[in-house]
C-alpha positions in Angstrom: 0.0 0.0 0.0 1.5 3.4 -0.9 2.5 5.6 2.0 0.4 8.6 0.9 -2.8 6.5 1.1 -2.5 6.2 5.0 -2.2 10.0 5.3 -5.4 12.0 5.4 -5.8 14.3 2.4 -6.2 17.4 4.5 -3.0 16.6 6.4 -1.0 16.1 3.2 -2.3 19.4 1.8 -1.5 21.2 5.0 2.1 19.7 5.0 2.6 20.7 1.4 1.4 24.2 2.1 3.6 24.5 5.2 6.7 23.4 3.2 6.0 26.1 0.6 5.5 28.9 3.1 8.5 28.2 5.3 11.1 31.0 4.4 14.6 30.1 3.4 17.4 31.0 5.8 20.1 32.8 3.8 22.0 33.7 7.0 22.7 30.1 7.9 23.9 29.3 4.4 26.2 32.3 4.5 27.6 31.0 7.8 28.2 27.6 6.2 29.9 29.3 3.3 32.2 31.2 5.7 33.1 27.9 7.4 34.5 26.4 4.1 38.1 25.1 4.6 39.4 27.7 2.2 38.2 30.6 4.4 39.4 28.9 7.6 42.8 28.3 6.1 43.2 31.9 5.0 42.1 33.1 8.5 45.1 31.1 9.9 47.3 32.7 7.2 46.1 36.1 8.3 47.0 35.4 11.9 50.4 34.2 10.8 50.9 37.5 9.0 49.9 39.5 12.0 52.4 37.5 14.1 55.2 38.2 11.7 54.4 41.9 11.4 54.5 42.1 15.2 57.8 40.2 15.3 59.5 42.4 12.7 58.1 45.7 13.8 61.5 46.5 15.3 62.9 46.9 11.7 61.1 50.3 11.7 63.7 51.5 14.3 67.0 52.0 12.4 68.9 52.0 15.7 67.6 48.5 16.8 70.3 46.0 17.6 69.0 43.6 15.0 70.3 45.9 12.3 73.8 44.8 13.3 72.9 41.3 12.1 71.6 42.8 8.9 74.6 45.0 8.3 76.1 42.7 5.6 73.1 42.7 3.4 70.9 45.6 4.6 70.7 47.1 1.1 69.5 43.9 -0.4 67.0 43.4 2.4 64.5 46.1 1.3 63.9 44.9 -2.3 63.8 41.3 -1.1 61.3 42.1 1.7 59.0 44.2 -0.5 59.1 41.7 -3.4 58.5 38.7 -1.1 55.6 40.4 0.6 53.7 40.8 -2.7 53.0 37.0 -3.2 52.1 36.6 0.5 49.6 39.4 0.6 48.2 39.1 -3.0 48.0 35.3 -3.0 44.7 34.9 -1.0 42.9 37.3 -3.5 44.0 35.1 -6.4 42.1 32.1 -4.9 38.9 34.1 -4.7 36.3 32.6 -7.2 34.3 35.8 -7.0 37.2 38.1 -8.0 38.3 35.8 -10.8 34.7 35.5 -12.1 33.7 39.2 -12.0 37.1 41.0 -12.3 39.2 38.7 -14.5 41.5 41.6 -15.8 42.4 42.4 -12.2 43.0 38.8 -11.5 45.5 38.7 -14.4 47.2 42.0 -13.3 47.6 40.8 -9.7 48.9 37.4 -11.0 51.6 39.2 -13.0 52.6 41.2 -9.9 52.7 38.0 -7.9 55.0 36.4 -10.5 57.2 39.5 -10.6 57.5 39.4 -6.8 58.7 35.8 -6.8 61.1 36.5 -9.7 62.8 39.2 -7.5 62.5 37.8 -4.0 63.7 34.3 -4.6 67.1 35.1 -6.2 67.7 37.9 -3.7 66.9 35.6 -0.8 69.5 33.1 -2.1 72.1 35.9 -2.6 71.5 37.2 1.0 72.0 33.7 2.4 75.2 33.3 0.3 76.6 36.5 1.8 75.7 35.3 5.3 77.5 32.0 4.6 80.7 33.4 3.2 81.0 35.8 6.1 80.5 33.0 8.6 77.1 34.2 9.8 75.0 31.2 8.6 75.9 27.5 8.2 76.1 25.7 4.8 72.9 23.7 5.5 70.9 27.0 5.7 72.3 28.2 2.4 71.5 24.8 0.7 67.9 24.9 2.1 67.4 28.5 1.1 68.5 27.7 -2.5 66.2 24.7 -2.5 63.3 26.9 -1.2 64.0 29.6 -3.9 64.2 27.1 -6.7 61.0 25.5 -5.7 59.3 28.9 -5.4 60.4 29.9 -8.9 59.6 26.5 -10.3 56.0 26.2 -9.0 55.2 29.8 -9.8 56.7 29.5 -13.3 54.7 26.4 -14.0 51.6 28.2 -12.9 52.3 31.1 -15.1 53.1 28.9 -18.1 49.8 26.9 -17.6 47.9 30.2 -17.5 49.5 31.4 -20.8 48.5 28.0 -22.4 44.9 28.5 -21.1 45.2 25.3 -19.0 43.4 26.9 -16.1 42.7 23.9 -13.9 46.4 22.9 -14.0 47.3 26.6 -13.5 45.3 26.7 -10.3 47.0 23.5 -9.0 50.5 24.9 -9.5 49.6 28.3 -8.0 48.3 26.4 -4.9 51.7 24.7 -4.6 53.5 28.1 -5.2 51.6 29.7 -2.4 52.2 26.7 -0.1 56.0 27.3 -0.7 55.6 31.0 0.0 54.0 30.2 3.4 57.3 28.6 4.5 58.5 32.2 5.2 55.6 32.8 7.6 55.9 29.3 9.2 59.6 29.8 10.1 58.9 33.1 11.8 55.9 32.0 13.6 57.8 29.0 15.1 60.4 31.5 16.3 57.8 33.9 17.8 55.3 31.5 19.4 56.9 29.7 22.4 54.7 26.5 22.5 55.1 26.1 18.8 58.8 26.4 19.1 58.9 23.7 21.8 56.9 21.3 19.5 59.2 22.0 16.6 62.4 21.7 18.6 62.5 17.9 18.6 62.4 17.3 14.8 64.5 20.4 14.2 67.3 19.1 16.5 67.3 15.7 14.8 67.6 17.2 11.3 70.3 19.7 12.3 72.4 17.0 14.0 72.6 15.4 10.5 73.5 18.8 9.0 70.1 19.2 7.4 68.1 22.4 7.8 64.6 22.2 9.2 63.4 24.4 6.3 63.2 21.2 4.3 60.6 19.8 6.8 58.6 23.0 6.5 58.6 22.8 2.7 57.5 19.2 2.8 54.7 19.9 5.2 53.5 22.9 3.2 53.4 20.9 -0.1 51.7 18.0 1.6 48.9 20.3 2.8 48.7 21.7 -0.7 48.3 18.3 -2.2 45.7 17.3 0.3 43.7 20.4 -0.6 44.0 19.7 -4.3 42.9 16.1 -3.6 39.9 17.3 -1.7 38.9 19.6 -4.5 39.2 16.8 -7.1 37.1 14.5 -4.9 34.4 17.2 -4.3 34.1 17.6 -8.1 33.7 13.9 -8.7 30.8 13.5 -6.2 28.1 15.1 -8.4 29.2 12.9 -11.3 29.0 9.8 -9.1 25.6 10.8 -7.8 24.3 11.4 -11.3 25.6 8.1 -12.5 24.0 6.3 -9.5 20.7 8.0 -10.1 20.9 7.1 -13.7 21.6 3.4 -12.9 18.7 3.4 -10.4 16.3 4.8 -12.9 17.3 2.3 -15.5 16.5 -0.5 -13.1 
């Protein structure tokens, strides 16, 4: 016996009328949108930026003691810092679907500025670390890790730019996700130095690596790229779900 036959007609009509008159709740859907992993991730990135800005605020004071450490490369530090800040601050805007959909020319302009910042910051960072090494300020393992970091930064960004020029947009987005993951290593290293409990957690793997003459920057790079790959895997899985549901429904209908 069909289910509707046991429900009185007046009750079924009343239920249908009630379902049509209940208003939608856009506020709850907006809250759900704000709780998307992308927004939560960029909130964490924003907190990391604030932490680094607070840590490096002493650079405004030209008489601060830290400038003695920067004396060897202080004239290289300004262009390196400004160029390196561009990808970090502009990156989140590039992942905005709304900006890309409604302001595509601006998306392209910001993307070129991002690539230009990487092209300047990465070589200068390697040069600065070389100056520190030859003057005995930094160990060889730090120079090797910085060069690896710079090469990966340029490689991932260059691949993203190349894919955009070839109109392979999906692959372009994947490579730019990896590029920004590498960029975040800069923030990660400074947050570990600034936040005591985070520094204690990091101290154990860092000590193991450095006793084998390996910089812990490699571990930061590996973790960043691992998180990037997990995000990309999640996006691919989310796009496959509607296709699977449609195929399941089609199979059920055919039965």
